[in-house]
C-alpha positions, 0 to 999 in steps of 0.5 A: 829716426832719422835723416835724409841728406840736407842737399835737397832742402831750401824749397817750398813744398808743393805737392799736387795730384795725390788723393786717397780717393783714387780707387785702390787696386783689388786685393792681390795674392802674396806669399809673405805678408811683409818684407822688412828692410833690415839693411845698411843704416837701419835704426837700432832695434826698429826692425825687431820692434816692427817684427813684434808688432806684425807678429801680434797682428798675425802678419807673416814677415821676412827681413832683407839686408841691402845685399839681399835686396840688391839680388831680388827681382821685381817678380820676387818682390811681388811675392810680398804683400807689402814692403815695410821700411823702418827708420834710420839714415835714408841717405845711407840706405839709398847709397847701399842699394844699386840704382837698378834695385831702387827701380825694382822696388819702385816698380814692385809698388807702382806697377805690381801693387805691392803696398809700402809703409815707410816710417821716418827714413822710410818716408824720406826714401819713398819720396824722391825725384823720378828717374831720368829716362834711360838710366838704371833707376832713381838717382836718390831714393825709391821715387815711389812718389816722384817729387822733391825730397820731404822737408823736416818737421820744424823741430829738426831745424830748431836743434831738437834731435828727438821728442815726444810729439802730440798728434791729432787724429780722427774723431778728436783723438790725440796721442803722444808719439816718438819723433826722431828727425822725421819729415813733414808729409804732403797734404793729401786730399782725404788722406791725412791720418794724423797731423802734428799737434802744434802746427797741424802739418801732416804727420801720417798719410795714406795715398796711392802710388800707381797700383800700390797702397802707400802709408807714410809716417814722420814720427815713430808709432813703432818705436821700441820701448827701449828708445823711450828709456834711453832717451828719457821720453815718458808716455802713458797713452799706449797709442803707439804700437796699436796705431802702428798695427793699424797702419800695417793692417791697412796697407796689407788689406787695402783698408781705408783708415779714418782721416782728418 
């Protein structure tokens, strides 16, 4: 869940030069496994669901509000193994952070090797135009991956707010995952973990951004169970939270996930 801002759309998505085959940095020491964004415009219940999944996988974690994040230095951000950015409203999330804060997050990932997992809005905010030289930080978003803003998955433009979507994964596996206004991701050579089942566009990817490991997901494998009840979405394959745990562990431990 849910949207970035519409102002960035109307282009043909081209993404060049990303490949998961780039050598990942060596494992690094950290004080806490995950820093979870729990600031302005975070989707209701999403941070709590992420926390439970991290707990079940033995990963320590800490929440951070927008105000608190605005006070953290690059050195303080570097004490975390990864930053986990949940769903919500990416435009409002970005606006709640000072440009210099967004730059510090970008540097923590790209130069200090902090991993980053972004889900839906967390994927949108990770991909934005690089900051202009001489300014405090990116004009919008985190620019962890410097490029034009991601396009929506086609259901958004067809007037669908939310749905269970079928994902194609490695080894012929398929699973139903909650989608709530998320993006289509770039084609990453040897880095597509899952594709949307209807058009085979990338739904989950792994790649490298400078020194940092980055995993982005358009749909919500971490979706709270309450969302399905509220939205009337039934699923029975049980894949979602297991998949979310795999994404978190892979980002933290710099493990390669199976790709399509």
